[in-house]
Structures are given as C-alpha cells and as structure tokens.
Backbone as CSV, one residue per row, in Angstrom:
resi,resn,N_x,N_y,N_z,CA_x,CA_y,CA_z,C_x,C_y,C_z
1,MET,0.847,-1.172,0.000,0.000,0.000,0.000,0.891,1.234,0.000
2,SER,0.606,2.170,-0.857,1.429,3.369,-0.932,1.052,4.343,0.180
3,LYS,1.969,5.255,0.489,1.690,6.249,1.519,0.510,7.129,1.126
4,LYS,0.384,7.418,-0.190,-0.712,8.257,-0.654,-2.058,7.607,-0.352
5,SER,-2.200,6.314,-0.649,-3.481,5.652,-0.388,-3.740,5.529,1.111
6,THR,-2.702,5.370,1.918,-2.874,5.321,3.362,-3.410,6.643,3.869
7,LYS,-2.829,7.751,3.404,-3.291,9.061,3.842,-4.735,9.292,3.439
8,SER,-5.105,8.899,2.221,-6.485,9.115,1.795,-7.435,8.257,2.622
9,ASP,-7.040,7.036,2.986,-7.871,6.196,3.832,-8.038,6.823,5.211
10,LEU,-6.967,7.391,5.749,-7.059,8.012,7.067,-8.008,9.201,7.041
11,LYS,-7.979,9.988,5.988,-8.901,11.121,5.871,-10.343,10.615,5.818
12,ARG,-10.581,9.553,5.045,-11.919,8.988,4.933,-12.396,8.468,6.295
13,ILE,-11.509,7.799,7.010,-11.866,7.255,8.322,-12.122,8.379,9.314
14,ASP,-11.284,9.416,9.297,-11.482,10.557,10.190,-12.825,11.231,9.950
15,ALA,-13.299,11.204,8.709,-14.561,11.863,8.372,-15.780,11.034,8.783
16,MET,-15.582,9.767,9.121,-16.711,8.898,9.488,-17.281,9.299,10.842
17,GLN,-18.580,9.109,10.976,-19.264,9.293,12.254,-19.327,7.930,12.951
18,ASP,-19.451,7.921,14.265,-19.508,6.661,15.004,-20.631,5.762,14.498
19,GLU,-21.773,6.350,14.168,-22.902,5.542,13.723,-22.680,4.928,12.332
20,ASP,-21.656,5.376,11.606,-21.333,4.818,10.290,-20.483,3.552,10.380
21,ILE,-19.995,3.236,11.563,-19.102,2.097,11.733,-19.915,0.839,12.008
22,ASP,-19.630,-0.230,11.262,-20.324,-1.503,11.402,-19.574,-2.377,12.404
23,TYR,-20.139,-2.585,13.564,-19.536,-3.398,14.612,-20.127,-4.811,14.661
24,SER,-20.933,-5.195,13.673,-21.680,-6.443,13.739,-20.791,-7.687,13.805
25,ASP,-19.559,-7.608,13.326,-18.688,-8.784,13.346,-17.804,-8.857,14.590
26,ILE,-18.007,-7.934,15.523,-17.212,-7.915,16.755,-18.083,-8.448,17.894
27,PRO,-17.643,-9.499,18.593,-18.472,-10.036,19.679,-18.570,-9.055,20.845
28,GLU,-19.702,-9.131,21.543,-19.901,-8.298,22.725,-18.903,-8.714,23.812
29,ILE,-18.405,-7.752,24.532,-17.539,-8.041,25.679,-18.396,-7.848,26.921
30,ASP,-18.614,-8.951,27.638,-19.466,-8.891,28.817,-18.644,-9.202,30.073
31,ALA,-19.331,-9.321,31.202,-18.653,-9.571,32.478,-17.884,-10.888,32.456
32,ASP,-18.411,-11.909,31.747,-17.710,-13.199,31.665,-16.329,-13.042,31.038
33,PHE,-16.244,-12.199,30.032,-14.957,-11.970,29.380,-13.929,-11.501,30.409
34,PHE,-14.306,-10.526,31.228,-13.354,-9.975,32.193,-13.097,-10.935,33.354
35,ARG,-14.085,-11.766,33.713,-13.862,-12.770,34.761,-12.843,-13.808,34.315
36,ASN,-12.875,-14.146,33.032,-11.992,-15.192,32.511,-10.683,-14.652,31.934
37,ALA,-10.571,-13.341,31.839,-9.376,-12.748,31.240,-8.186,-12.834,32.194
38,THR,-7.008,-12.971,31.634,-5.786,-12.933,32.433,-4.895,-11.818,31.889
39,VAL,-4.266,-11.134,32.783,-3.352,-10.058,32.401,-2.004,-10.677,32.078
40,VAL,-1.508,-10.387,30.895,-0.213,-10.912,30.470,0.669,-9.710,30.139
41,THR,1.775,-9.617,30.822,2.711,-8.538,30.527,3.903,-9.126,29.789
42,PRO,4.314,-8.460,28.723,5.478,-8.978,27.990,6.733,-8.840,28.841
43,PRO,7.692,-9.705,28.605,8.938,-9.581,29.374,9.615,-8.247,29.060
44,THR,10.298,-7.717,30.041,11.006,-6.468,29.806,12.170,-6.718,28.856
45,LYS,12.549,-5.678,28.161,13.662,-5.797,27.221,14.849,-5.001,27.750
46,LYS,16.013,-5.482,27.442,17.260,-4.828,27.830,17.943,-4.292,26.583
47,GLN,18.488,-3.108,26.696,19.243,-2.555,25.584,20.663,-3.110,25.633
48,LEU,21.174,-3.480,24.455,22.540,-3.982,24.387,23.127,-3.687,23.021
49,THR,24.417,-3.884,22.931,25.103,-3.765,21.646,25.354,-5.172,21.146
50,LEU,25.030,-5.394,19.881,25.143,-6.725,19.294,25.866,-6.595,17.971
51,ARG,26.846,-7.422,17.760,27.577,-7.409,16.491,27.079,-8.550,15.618
52,LEU,26.647,-8.192,14.407,26.154,-9.179,13.456,26.959,-9.101,12.178
53,ASP,27.016,-10.195,11.459,27.650,-10.177,10.142,26.866,-9.229,9.242
54,ASP,27.597,-8.512,8.373,26.952,-7.541,7.482,25.818,-8.151,6.670
55,ASP,26.062,-9.329,6.098,25.031,-9.921,5.239,23.782,-10.306,6.025
56,VAL,23.944,-10.751,7.264,22.803,-11.109,8.100,22.006,-9.855,8.438
57,LEU,22.695,-8.799,8.831,22.025,-7.550,9.176,21.290,-6.969,7.973
58,MET,21.920,-6.971,6.804,21.274,-6.434,5.606,20.045,-7.259,5.241
59,TRP,20.123,-8.584,5.398,18.979,-9.450,5.117,17.805,-9.088,6.023
60,LEU,18.090,-8.884,7.310,17.031,-8.513,8.251,16.443,-7.146,7.918
61,LYS,17.303,-6.171,7.641,16.834,-4.816,7.335,16.072,-4.760,6.017
62,ASN,16.467,-5.575,5.040,15.811,-5.567,3.734,14.382,-6.104,3.793
63,GLN,14.008,-6.716,4.884,12.643,-7.219,5.044,11.686,-6.128,5.523
64,GLY,12.194,-4.929,5.750,11.337,-3.811,6.149,11.545,-3.412,7.593
65,LYS,10.689,-2.507,8.032,10.785,-1.997,9.408,10.668,-3.130,10.411
66,GLY,11.271,-2.929,11.564,11.148,-3.896,12.649,12.222,-4.964,12.683
67,TYR,13.395,-4.660,12.128,14.429,-5.697,12.086,14.876,-6.107,13.488
68,GLN,14.862,-5.174,14.440,15.272,-5.535,15.800,14.246,-6.476,16.428
69,SER,12.979,-6.230,16.159,11.938,-7.143,16.653,12.064,-8.504,15.998
70,ARG,12.462,-8.535,14.723,12.673,-9.816,14.042,13.834,-10.571,14.675
71,ILE,14.911,-9.867,15.003,16.050,-10.509,15.679,15.559,-11.133,16.983
72,ASN,14.770,-10.382,17.749,14.243,-10.883,19.012,13.367,-12.112,18.780
73,ALA,12.502,-12.065,17.760,11.615,-13.205,17.475,12.406,-14.440,17.077
74,ILE,13.453,-14.257,16.286,14.303,-15.388,15.882,14.985,-15.992,17.102
75,LEU,15.534,-15.151,17.954,16.202,-15.645,19.161,15.197,-16.304,20.108
76,ARG,13.985,-15.723,20.233,12.969,-16.306,21.104,12.555,-17.683,20.592
77,ALA,12.384,-17.842,19.287,12.015,-19.144,18.720,13.087,-20.173,19.014
78,TYR,14.338,-19.778,18.854,15.443,-20.706,19.161,15.442,-21.056,20.652
79,TYR,15.259,-20.038,21.484,15.215,-20.238,22.936,14.094,-21.205,23.318
80,GLU,12.879,-20.974,22.784,11.742,-21.828,23.104,11.974,-23.275,22.658
81,ALA,12.625,-23.444,21.506,12.862,-24.788,20.978,13.972,-25.521,21.730
82,ASN,14.832,-24.795,22.436,16.022,-25.429,23.027,16.141,-25.267,24.532
83,ARG,15.109,-24.790,25.194,15.263,-24.646,26.651,14.976,-25.900,27.393
C-alpha cells in the first residue's frame, strides 16, 4: 500500500461518524470476558550492543521496518525450541 493511499484512507476514516461504523462482526464483551481474562505482561527488554555479520544484518533490514523485533523473534524461537 502506498503512503498516498494510506493518507487518503485516514482522511476517509477521520470523516466517518460513530454511527457509520459496522460493529456487527465484533463479539460483545461482557462480564464473563473480564472474569476469565488474564493479564499478560510482555517480558522487559534490555538494551545492548550486538555485532552481526553484514550480510545477516542487511537481510534482516531488507525485510522492512522492525528488524530488531525480528532478531528478538528469531532468538525467542530458538530459545523456546532449546530450553
């Protein structure tokens, strides 16, 4: 999606009134939902310096924004599989 189409969509959405929004596909949230809900907090993250091979870093960055989150996800998957 181009930035131009995103901006035009945001303008269209901003112009909508609450009554124009179709909520029919969203289930009601009732007291049972909150009774059964559990609060999950993500683990805290630590800042560090990490040295990576140039080609590995470029591969991660070439996949778009969020390369640091991708590094974390890759390491988490390895951690989960090997703990």
